[in-house]
DRENDONU-292151 format. One record per residue: x, y, z of N, C-alpha, C in turn. Coordinates in steps of 0.2 Angstrom, whole numbers, plus 5000, padded with zeros to 4 digits. Each point is the difference from the previous one (the first is absolute). Layout:
N
+------+------+------+------+------+------+------+------+------+
:  nxx :  nyy :  nzz : caxx : cayy : cazz :  cxx :  cyy :  czz :
+------+------+------+------+------+------+------+------+------+
:    X :    Y :    Z :    X :    Y :    Z :    X :    Y :    Z :
...
+------+------+------+------+------+------+------+------+------+
REM end
This chain:
229
+------+------+------+------+------+------+------+------+------+
:  nxx :  nyy :  nzz : caxx : cayy : cazz :  cxx :  cyy :  czz :
+------+------+------+------+------+------+------+------+------+
: 4932 : 5050 : 4978 : 5001 : 5006 : 4997 : 5009 : 4999 : 5000 :
: 5003 : 5003 : 4996 : 5007 : 5000 : 4999 : 5003 : 5006 : 5001 :
: 5004 : 5000 : 5005 : 5005 : 5006 : 5005 : 5006 : 5000 : 4997 :
: 5002 : 5005 : 4997 : 5008 : 5000 : 4998 : 5005 : 5001 : 5007 :
: 5004 : 4996 : 5000 : 5005 : 4999 : 5003 : 5008 : 5003 : 5000 :
: 4999 : 5003 : 4993 : 5007 : 5002 : 4999 : 5000 : 4999 : 4991 :
: 5005 : 5002 : 4997 : 5002 : 4999 : 4993 : 4999 : 4994 : 4998 :
: 4993 : 5000 : 4995 : 4998 : 4993 : 4998 : 4998 : 4993 : 5003 :
: 4999 : 5002 : 5007 : 4998 : 4996 : 5004 : 4993 : 5001 : 5004 :
: 4995 : 4994 : 5001 : 4994 : 5003 : 5003 : 4998 : 4994 : 5004 :
: 4996 : 5003 : 5005 : 4998 : 4994 : 5005 : 4992 : 5001 : 5000 :
: 4998 : 4993 : 5002 : 4992 : 5001 : 5000 : 4999 : 4996 : 5008 :
: 4995 : 5002 : 5004 : 4997 : 4995 : 5005 : 4994 : 4997 : 4999 :
: 5001 : 4993 : 5001 : 4994 : 4996 : 4999 : 4994 : 4998 : 5005 :
: 4997 : 4995 : 5000 : 4996 : 4998 : 5004 : 5005 : 4997 : 5005 :
: 4997 : 4999 : 5008 : 5001 : 4996 : 5004 : 4999 : 4993 : 4998 :
: 5006 : 4997 : 5002 : 4999 : 4993 : 4999 : 5000 : 4997 : 5008 :
: 4996 : 4994 : 5000 : 5002 : 4995 : 5006 : 5005 : 4993 : 4999 :
: 5002 : 4999 : 5004 : 5006 : 4994 : 5000 : 5000 : 4997 : 5007 :
: 4998 : 4993 : 4999 : 4998 : 4999 : 5008 : 4997 : 5003 : 5006 :
: 4994 : 5005 : 4999 : 4997 : 5005 : 5003 : 5004 : 5006 : 5001 :
: 5006 : 5001 : 4997 : 5004 : 5007 : 5002 : 4997 : 5004 : 4992 :
: 4999 : 5007 : 5001 : 4998 : 5005 : 4995 : 5009 : 5004 : 4997 :
: 5000 : 4998 : 4995 : 5005 : 5003 : 4997 : 4999 : 5006 : 4995 :
: 5002 : 5006 : 5002 : 4999 : 5004 : 4993 : 5005 : 5000 : 4996 :
: 4997 : 5000 : 4991 : 5005 : 4997 : 4995 : 5002 : 5006 : 4998 :
: 5005 : 5001 : 4994 : 5003 : 5006 : 4997 : 5004 : 4995 : 4994 :
: 4999 : 5004 : 4994 : 5003 : 4998 : 4994 : 5004 : 5007 : 4998 :
: 5006 : 4998 : 4995 : 5004 : 5006 : 4997 : 5000 : 4998 : 4993 :
: 5001 : 5006 : 4995 : 4998 : 4999 : 4994 : 5006 : 5006 : 4999 :
: 5006 : 4997 : 4994 : 5005 : 5003 : 4999 : 5000 : 4999 : 4990 :
: 5001 : 5007 : 4999 : 5000 : 5002 : 4994 : 5007 : 5000 : 4996 :
: 5003 : 4995 : 4997 : 5004 : 4999 : 4998 : 5003 : 5005 : 4993 :
: 5007 : 5002 : 4999 : 5001 : 5004 : 4996 : 4997 : 5000 : 4992 :
: 4999 : 4994 : 4998 : 4996 : 4997 : 4992 : 4993 : 5001 : 5002 :
: 4998 : 5001 : 5005 : 4991 : 5002 : 5003 : 4998 : 4994 : 5002 :
: 5003 : 4994 : 4999 : 4995 : 4994 : 5004 : 5001 : 5001 : 5007 :
: 4994 : 4996 : 5004 : 5000 : 4999 : 5007 : 5002 : 4995 : 5003 :
: 5002 : 5002 : 5005 : 5003 : 4993 : 5005 : 4993 : 5001 : 5006 :
: 4999 : 4995 : 5000 : 4994 : 5000 : 5005 : 5002 : 4995 : 5008 :
: 5001 : 5003 : 5004 : 5003 : 4997 : 5005 : 4995 : 4998 : 5007 :
: 4999 : 4996 : 5001 : 4997 : 4997 : 5006 : 4992 : 5002 : 4998 :
: 4997 : 4997 : 4996 : 4992 : 5002 : 4998 : 4995 : 5000 : 5004 :
: 4998 : 5004 : 5002 : 4994 : 5000 : 5004 : 4992 : 4999 : 4995 :
: 4995 : 4998 : 5003 : 4992 : 4999 : 4998 : 5000 : 5006 : 4992 :
: 5000 : 4998 : 4995 : 5000 : 5004 : 4993 : 4991 : 5001 : 5000 :
: 5000 : 5006 : 5001 : 4993 : 5005 : 4999 : 5000 : 5002 : 4995 :
: 4994 : 5002 : 4995 : 4999 : 5005 : 4995 : 5003 : 5006 : 5000 :
: 4999 : 5004 : 5007 : 5003 : 5006 : 4999 : 5008 : 4999 : 5001 :
: 5002 : 4996 : 5004 : 5009 : 4999 : 4999 : 5001 : 4998 : 4993 :
: 4997 : 4995 : 4997 : 5001 : 4998 : 4993 : 5002 : 5006 : 4996 :
: 4993 : 5005 : 5000 : 5003 : 5005 : 4995 : 5005 : 5005 : 5002 :
: 4999 : 5001 : 5008 : 5007 : 5006 : 5001 : 5008 : 4996 : 4996 :
: 5000 : 4994 : 5001 : 5006 : 4996 : 4999 : 5001 : 5000 : 4992 :
: 4994 : 4997 : 4997 : 5001 : 5003 : 4993 : 5001 : 5006 : 4997 :
: 4999 : 5005 : 5002 : 5002 : 5005 : 4999 : 5009 : 5003 : 5001 :
: 5002 : 4996 : 5005 : 5006 : 5000 : 4999 : 5004 : 4999 : 4996 :
: 4999 : 4992 : 4997 : 5004 : 4997 : 4995 : 4997 : 4993 : 5000 :
: 5003 : 4995 : 4995 : 4997 : 4994 : 5000 : 5006 : 4995 : 5006 :
: 4994 : 4996 : 5005 : 5003 : 4996 : 5002 : 5005 : 4993 : 4997 :
: 5005 : 5000 : 5003 : 5007 : 4996 : 4996 : 5001 : 4995 : 5005 :
: 4999 : 5001 : 5006 : 5005 : 4996 : 5006 : 4995 : 5000 : 5005 :
: 4997 : 4994 : 5002 : 4998 : 4999 : 5007 : 5003 : 4995 : 5005 :
: 5003 : 5005 : 5004 : 5004 : 4995 : 5007 : 4997 : 4998 : 5004 :
: 4999 : 4995 : 5003 : 4999 : 4997 : 5007 : 5007 : 5002 : 5004 :
: 5001 : 5003 : 5006 : 5006 : 5001 : 5001 : 5003 : 4993 : 5007 :
: 4995 : 4996 : 5001 : 5002 : 4995 : 5006 : 4994 : 4995 : 4998 :
: 4999 : 4994 : 5003 : 4995 : 4995 : 4999 : 4994 : 5001 : 5004 :
: 4999 : 5005 : 5004 : 4996 : 5002 : 5004 : 4994 : 5005 : 4997 :
: 5003 : 5003 : 4995 : 4995 : 5006 : 4995 : 4999 : 4999 : 4993 :
: 4994 : 4994 : 5000 : 4998 : 4997 : 4995 : 4992 : 5001 : 4998 :
: 4997 : 5003 : 5006 : 4993 : 5000 : 4999 : 4997 : 5002 : 4993 :
: 5003 : 5005 : 4997 : 4998 : 5004 : 4995 : 5003 : 4998 : 4993 :
: 5003 : 4995 : 5001 : 5005 : 5000 : 4993 : 4996 : 4996 : 4995 :
: 4995 : 4998 : 5001 : 4996 : 4995 : 4994 : 4995 : 5007 : 4996 :
: 4998 : 5006 : 5004 : 4996 : 5005 : 4996 : 5004 : 5002 : 4997 :
: 5005 : 5003 : 5003 : 5004 : 5004 : 4995 : 5004 : 4997 : 4995 :
: 5002 : 4993 : 4999 : 5000 : 4997 : 4994 : 4996 : 4999 : 4995 :
: 4992 : 4999 : 5003 : 4995 : 5001 : 4995 : 5000 : 5007 : 4997 :
: 5000 : 5005 : 5004 : 5000 : 5006 : 4998 : 5005 : 5003 : 4995 :
: 5006 : 4997 : 5001 : 5006 : 5002 : 4996 : 5004 : 4992 : 4996 :
: 4996 : 4998 : 4998 : 5003 : 4993 : 4997 : 5007 : 5000 : 4997 :
: 5001 : 5006 : 4996 : 5007 : 5001 : 4997 : 5005 : 5003 : 5003 :
: 4999 : 5001 : 5007 : 5005 : 5001 : 5006 : 5003 : 4993 : 5003 :
: 5008 : 5002 : 5001 : 5003 : 4995 : 5003 : 4999 : 5000 : 5008 :
: 4997 : 4993 : 5003 : 4999 : 4999 : 5004 : 5006 : 4996 : 5006 :
: 5002 : 5003 : 5005 : 5006 : 4998 : 5002 : 5001 : 4997 : 5008 :
: 5002 : 4994 : 5000 : 5000 : 4995 : 5006 : 5005 : 5003 : 5005 :
: 5000 : 5003 : 5006 : 5005 : 4997 : 5005 : 5002 : 4993 : 5003 :
: 5005 : 5000 : 5004 : 5001 : 4992 : 5001 : 4996 : 4997 : 5003 :
: 4997 : 4994 : 5000 : 4996 : 4996 : 5004 : 4993 : 5001 : 4996 :
: 4998 : 5005 : 4997 : 4991 : 5002 : 4998 : 4999 : 4994 : 4993 :
: 5006 : 5000 : 4996 : 4995 : 4994 : 4995 : 4998 : 4993 : 5003 :
: 5003 : 4998 : 5007 : 4998 : 4995 : 5002 : 4995 : 5000 : 5004 :
: 4998 : 5005 : 5003 : 4994 : 5002 : 5004 : 4994 : 5002 : 4994 :
: 5000 : 5002 : 4996 : 4994 : 5003 : 4995 : 5003 : 4996 : 4994 :
: 5000 : 4994 : 5000 : 5000 : 4998 : 4993 : 4993 : 5000 : 4996 :
: 4995 : 5004 : 5003 : 4996 : 5001 : 4994 : 5002 : 5006 : 4997 :
: 5004 : 5005 : 5000 : 5002 : 5005 : 4996 : 5005 : 4998 : 4997 :
: 4999 : 5003 : 4994 : 5006 : 4999 : 4993 : 5005 : 5007 : 5002 :
: 5005 : 4998 : 5003 : 5005 : 5007 : 5001 : 5005 : 4999 : 4993 :
: 5001 : 5005 : 4998 : 5005 : 5001 : 4994 : 5007 : 5000 : 5001 :
: 5002 : 5001 : 5008 : 5008 : 5002 : 5000 : 5002 : 4999 : 5008 :
: 5005 : 4999 : 5003 : 5001 : 4999 : 5006 : 5003 : 5005 : 5002 :
: 5000 : 5004 : 5006 : 5004 : 5005 : 5002 : 5007 : 4997 : 5003 :
: 5006 : 5003 : 4998 : 5006 : 4997 : 5004 : 5004 : 5005 : 5003 :
: 5007 : 4998 : 4999 : 5003 : 5005 : 5005 : 5003 : 5005 : 4995 :
: 5000 : 5002 : 4995 : 4999 : 5006 : 4996 : 4994 : 5001 : 4995 :
: 5000 : 5006 : 4999 : 4995 : 5004 : 4998 : 4998 : 4998 : 4991 :
: 4994 : 5000 : 5001 : 4999 : 4998 : 4991 : 5004 : 5004 : 4996 :
: 5001 : 5000 : 4994 : 5004 : 5005 : 4995 : 4994 : 5005 : 4998 :
: 4994 : 4999 : 4999 : 4995 : 5005 : 4998 : 5000 : 5005 : 5005 :
: 5003 : 4999 : 5008 : 4999 : 5005 : 5004 : 5007 : 5001 : 5004 :
: 5005 : 4996 : 4999 : 5007 : 5000 : 5003 : 5004 : 5006 : 5001 :
: 4999 : 5006 : 4996 : 5000 : 5006 : 5000 : 4997 : 5005 : 5003 :
: 4994 : 4998 : 5003 : 4997 : 5005 : 5003 : 4998 : 4996 : 5008 :
: 4999 : 4994 : 5001 : 4998 : 4997 : 5005 : 5003 : 4994 : 5002 :
: 5004 : 4999 : 5005 : 5004 : 4997 : 5003 : 4996 : 4994 : 5003 :
: 5003 : 4995 : 5003 : 4997 : 4995 : 5004 : 5003 : 4997 : 5004 :
: 5000 : 4997 : 5004 : 5004 : 4995 : 5004 : 4994 : 4995 : 5004 :
: 5001 : 4994 : 5001 : 4996 : 4996 : 5003 : 5001 : 4998 : 5007 :
: 4997 : 5001 : 5005 : 5003 : 4999 : 5007 : 4999 : 4992 : 5003 :
: 5005 : 4996 : 4999 : 4999 : 4995 : 5000 : 5002 : 4997 : 5009 :
: 4998 : 4996 : 5004 : 5002 : 4997 : 5005 : 4994 : 4999 : 5005 :
: 4994 : 5003 : 4998 : 4993 : 5000 : 5004 : 4996 : 4992 : 4999 :
: 4997 : 4997 : 5005 : 4998 : 4995 : 5000 : 4991 : 5002 : 4996 :
: 4999 : 5005 : 5001 : 4993 : 5004 : 4997 : 5001 : 5002 : 4995 :
: 5004 : 5003 : 4997 : 4999 : 5001 : 4991 : 5007 : 5003 : 5000 :
: 5002 : 5001 : 4992 : 5004 : 5004 : 4998 : 4998 : 5005 : 4996 :
: 5001 : 5006 : 5004 : 4999 : 5005 : 4995 : 5003 : 5004 : 4997 :
: 4999 : 5001 : 4992 : 5004 : 5004 : 4996 : 5000 : 5009 : 5002 :
: 5005 : 5002 : 5003 : 4998 : 5009 : 4999 : 5004 : 5002 : 4996 :
: 4994 : 5008 : 4998 : 5002 : 5001 : 4993 : 5002 : 5008 : 5004 :
: 5005 : 5003 : 4995 : 5001 : 5005 : 4998 : 5000 : 5006 : 4995 :
: 4996 : 5006 : 5002 : 4998 : 5002 : 4991 : 5004 : 5007 : 5002 :
: 5007 : 4998 : 4995 : 5004 : 5006 : 5000 : 4997 : 5008 : 5001 :
: 4998 : 5000 : 4994 : 4997 : 5008 : 4998 : 4996 : 5003 : 5005 :
: 4997 : 4996 : 5005 : 4997 : 5004 : 5007 : 5004 : 4999 : 5005 :
: 5004 : 4995 : 4999 : 5003 : 4999 : 5009 : 4997 : 4996 : 5003 :
: 4994 : 4995 : 4997 : 4997 : 4998 : 5003 : 5000 : 4992 : 5002 :
: 5001 : 4998 : 5007 : 5002 : 4991 : 5000 : 4992 : 4999 : 5002 :
: 4999 : 4993 : 4998 : 4992 : 4998 : 5000 : 5002 : 4994 : 5004 :
: 4996 : 4999 : 5007 : 5000 : 4994 : 5004 : 4992 : 4997 : 4998 :
: 5000 : 4992 : 5002 : 4991 : 4999 : 5001 : 5000 : 4999 : 5005 :
: 5003 : 4993 : 5004 : 4997 : 5000 : 5007 : 5006 : 4999 : 5005 :
: 5007 : 5002 : 4998 : 5004 : 5000 : 5005 : 5001 : 5006 : 5004 :
: 4997 : 5004 : 4997 : 4999 : 5007 : 5006 : 4994 : 5001 : 5000 :
: 4994 : 5000 : 5005 : 4994 : 5001 : 5000 : 4998 : 5004 : 5007 :
: 4993 : 5003 : 4998 : 4998 : 5004 : 5006 : 4993 : 5000 : 4999 :
: 4996 : 4998 : 5004 : 4994 : 4999 : 5000 : 4995 : 5005 : 5003 :
: 4995 : 5005 : 4997 : 4997 : 5005 : 5006 : 4996 : 4996 : 5003 :
: 5000 : 5002 : 5008 : 4998 : 4996 : 5006 : 4993 : 5000 : 5001 :
: 4997 : 5004 : 4994 : 4993 : 5000 : 5002 : 4997 : 4993 : 4995 :
: 5003 : 4997 : 4996 : 4999 : 4995 : 4995 : 4999 : 4993 : 5006 :
: 5003 : 5001 : 5006 : 5000 : 4992 : 5003 : 4997 : 5002 : 5007 :
: 4999 : 4995 : 5003 : 4996 : 5001 : 5007 : 5001 : 4994 : 5003 :
: 4998 : 4999 : 5008 : 5002 : 4995 : 5003 : 5007 : 4996 : 5000 :
: 5000 : 4994 : 5001 : 5006 : 4997 : 5000 : 5004 : 4999 : 4994 :
: 4998 : 5003 : 4994 : 5004 : 5001 : 4994 : 5002 : 5006 : 4999 :
: 4999 : 5005 : 5005 : 5002 : 5007 : 5001 : 5006 : 4998 : 5002 :
: 5000 : 4997 : 5006 : 5004 : 4997 : 5005 : 5008 : 4997 : 4996 :
: 4998 : 4995 : 4995 : 5004 : 4996 : 4997 : 5003 : 5005 : 4996 :
: 4997 : 5004 : 4996 : 5003 : 5005 : 4995 : 5006 : 5006 : 5004 :
: 4998 : 5000 : 5006 : 5005 : 5005 : 5004 : 5006 : 4996 : 5002 :
: 4998 : 4994 : 5002 : 5007 : 4996 : 5001 : 5004 : 4997 : 4994 :
: 4997 : 5001 : 4997 : 5004 : 4998 : 4991 : 5003 : 5006 : 4998 :
: 4999 : 5006 : 5003 : 5002 : 5008 : 4996 : 4998 : 5002 : 4995 :
: 4993 : 4997 : 4998 : 4996 : 5004 : 4996 : 4995 : 5006 : 5000 :
: 5002 : 5004 : 5005 : 4995 : 5004 : 5002 : 5003 : 5005 : 5004 :
: 5007 : 5002 : 4999 : 5004 : 5006 : 5003 : 4999 : 5005 : 4996 :
: 5004 : 5005 : 5005 : 5001 : 5007 : 4996 : 5002 : 5000 : 4992 :
: 5004 : 4995 : 4998 : 5002 : 5001 : 4995 : 5001 : 4993 : 4997 :
: 5001 : 4999 : 4993 : 4998 : 4993 : 4998 : 5008 : 4995 : 5002 :
: 4999 : 4993 : 5001 : 5004 : 4998 : 5003 : 5000 : 4993 : 4997 :
: 5006 : 4996 : 4999 : 5000 : 4991 : 4999 : 4996 : 4997 : 5005 :
: 4995 : 4997 : 4998 : 4997 : 4996 : 5005 : 5004 : 4993 : 5004 :
: 4998 : 5000 : 5006 : 5004 : 4995 : 5004 : 5000 : 4993 : 4996 :
: 4995 : 5000 : 4997 : 4998 : 4991 : 4996 : 5006 : 4999 : 4995 :
: 5001 : 5007 : 4997 : 5006 : 5001 : 4995 : 5006 : 4998 : 5004 :
: 5001 : 5003 : 5004 : 5006 : 5001 : 5004 : 5002 : 4993 : 5002 :
: 4995 : 4996 : 5002 : 5001 : 4993 : 5004 : 5002 : 4995 : 4996 :
: 4995 : 5001 : 4992 : 5002 : 4996 : 4995 : 5005 : 5000 : 4995 :
: 5005 : 5004 : 5002 : 5007 : 5002 : 4996 : 5006 : 4995 : 5001 :
: 4998 : 4994 : 4998 : 5007 : 4993 : 5003 : 5006 : 5002 : 4997 :
: 4999 : 5004 : 4993 : 5006 : 5000 : 4997 : 5000 : 5010 : 5001 :
: 5005 : 5001 : 5005 : 5001 : 5007 : 5000 : 5004 : 5002 : 4995 :
: 5005 : 4998 : 4999 : 5006 : 5001 : 4996 : 4997 : 5001 : 4994 :
: 4995 : 4997 : 4995 : 4997 : 5001 : 4995 : 4996 : 5008 : 5000 :
: 4997 : 5000 : 5006 : 4996 : 5005 : 5001 : 5003 : 5007 : 4999 :
: 5008 : 4999 : 5005 : 5004 : 5007 : 4999 : 5003 : 5001 : 4993 :
: 5002 : 4996 : 4998 : 5002 : 5000 : 4993 : 4995 : 5004 : 4995 :
: 4994 : 4999 : 5001 : 4994 : 5002 : 4997 : 5001 : 5009 : 5003 :
: 4997 : 5000 : 5007 : 4999 : 5007 : 5003 : 5008 : 5004 : 4998 :
: 5007 : 4996 : 4998 : 5004 : 5006 : 4998 : 4999 : 5002 : 4992 :
: 4997 : 4995 : 4997 : 4999 : 5004 : 4994 : 4994 : 5006 : 5000 :
: 4994 : 4999 : 5004 : 4996 : 5005 : 5002 : 5003 : 5006 : 5001 :
: 5005 : 5000 : 5006 : 5003 : 5005 : 5005 : 5005 : 5004 : 4993 :
: 5002 : 4997 : 4995 : 5005 : 5004 : 4996 : 4996 : 5004 : 4994 :
: 4992 : 4999 : 5001 : 4995 : 5003 : 4995 : 5001 : 5008 : 5002 :
: 5000 : 5005 : 4997 : 4998 : 5007 : 5002 : 4993 : 5002 : 5001 :
: 4998 : 4996 : 5005 : 4993 : 5001 : 5002 : 4998 : 5006 : 5003 :
: 4994 : 5001 : 4999 : 4997 : 5007 : 5001 : 4993 : 4999 : 5004 :
: 4997 : 4995 : 4997 : 4993 : 4999 : 5003 : 4999 : 4991 : 5002 :
: 4996 : 4999 : 5003 : 4998 : 4994 : 5000 : 4991 : 4997 : 5000 :
: 4999 : 4998 : 4996 : 4991 : 4998 : 4999 : 5001 : 4993 : 5000 :
: 4993 : 4997 : 5005 : 5000 : 4996 : 5000 : 4992 : 4997 : 5000 :
: 4998 : 4993 : 5001 : 4995 : 4999 : 4999 : 4994 : 5001 : 5005 :
: 5003 : 5000 : 5004 : 4996 : 5001 : 5008 : 5005 : 5004 : 5005 :
: 4998 : 5006 : 4999 : 5003 : 5003 : 5005 : 5000 : 5008 : 4997 :
: 5003 : 5005 : 5004 : 5000 : 5007 : 4997 : 5007 : 5001 : 4998 :
: 5000 : 5002 : 4992 : 5005 : 5002 : 4997 : 5005 : 5005 : 5006 :
: 5006 : 4998 : 4998 : 5006 : 5004 : 5003 : 5003 : 5006 : 4994 :
: 5000 : 5006 : 5003 : 5001 : 5005 : 4994 : 5006 : 5005 : 5004 :
: 5002 : 5000 : 5004 : 5006 : 5001 : 5003 : 5005 : 4997 : 5003 :
: 5007 : 5000 : 4999 : 5005 : 4996 : 5005 : 4998 : 4994 : 4997 :
: 4999 : 4998 : 4994 : 4999 : 4993 : 5000 : 5006 : 4995 : 5001 :
: 5006 : 5002 : 4998 : 5005 : 4995 : 5003 : 5002 : 4998 : 5005 :
: 4997 : 5006 : 5005 : 5000 : 4999 : 5007 : 4996 : 4995 : 5003 :
: 4994 : 5002 : 4998 : 4994 : 4995 : 5002 : 5001 : 4993 : 4995 :
: 5002 : 4997 : 4996 : 5005 : 4995 : 4997 : 5004 : 4996 : 5007 :
: 5004 : 5004 : 5002 : 5005 : 4998 : 5005 : 4996 : 4997 : 5008 :
: 4995 : 5004 : 5001 : 4997 : 5000 : 5005 : 4995 : 4992 : 5000 :
: 4998 : 5000 : 4994 : 4996 : 4994 : 4998 : 5004 : 4994 : 5000 :
: 5005 : 5001 : 4999 : 5003 : 4994 : 4999 : 5008 : 4999 : 5004 :
: 4999 : 5004 : 5007 : 5006 : 5000 : 5003 : 4999 : 4992 : 5004 :
: 4995 : 4996 : 5002 : 5000 : 4993 : 5003 : 5003 : 4996 : 4994 :
: 5002 : 5003 : 4994 : 5002 : 4994 : 4996 : 5008 : 5002 : 5000 :
: 5003 : 5007 : 5001 : 5006 : 5001 : 4999 : 5004 : 5001 : 5005 :
: 4996 : 5002 : 5006 : 5002 : 5001 : 5008 : 5004 : 4993 : 5001 :
+------+------+------+------+------+------+------+------+------+
REM end
């Protein structure tokens, strides 16, 4: 089910996926551009009900994988919307050679959405290079895995302990420790973060975690104080 998250932006929660025994909730976002075309961010499993809601909003033109870890459902979206452009973040073409990507995500937004959605790749991590997006009209910044929060009830035993140590089950979403430790080029990460802080952010939406709709800029400063302090 699509849930409005502001002007011309919707979110939808998907199924829980398991990675190495850890269970993650999933979430995607849909942005309707000024011409009516749809920008699909971090697509979840495409059900017939979800597709009907999406098709009622407009025509899917852009399908975006924000980092090399979010690729499970790309094939089914490309099959459902063959005329849409499928965009690869850094590293995903090499990882998923079975997927025919149409374009790559770079340092600057594509001309089709540049006036409405800004973007910046956060380089420096050994895990993945995540492309962070900002929807100007709603003031929403979109994070995929750099900021996470997993409901404690999804995990048990030693996995629950690991998630706690990794800062993934705290009172508010946070940058997991595994990401903090793998930023070998912190200067590159700080440069990207400076661009993010320059956006007039009002809300934060993430693939795994409770959305932030109040004091979003203060939240982002707290989330990344380990990098800037």
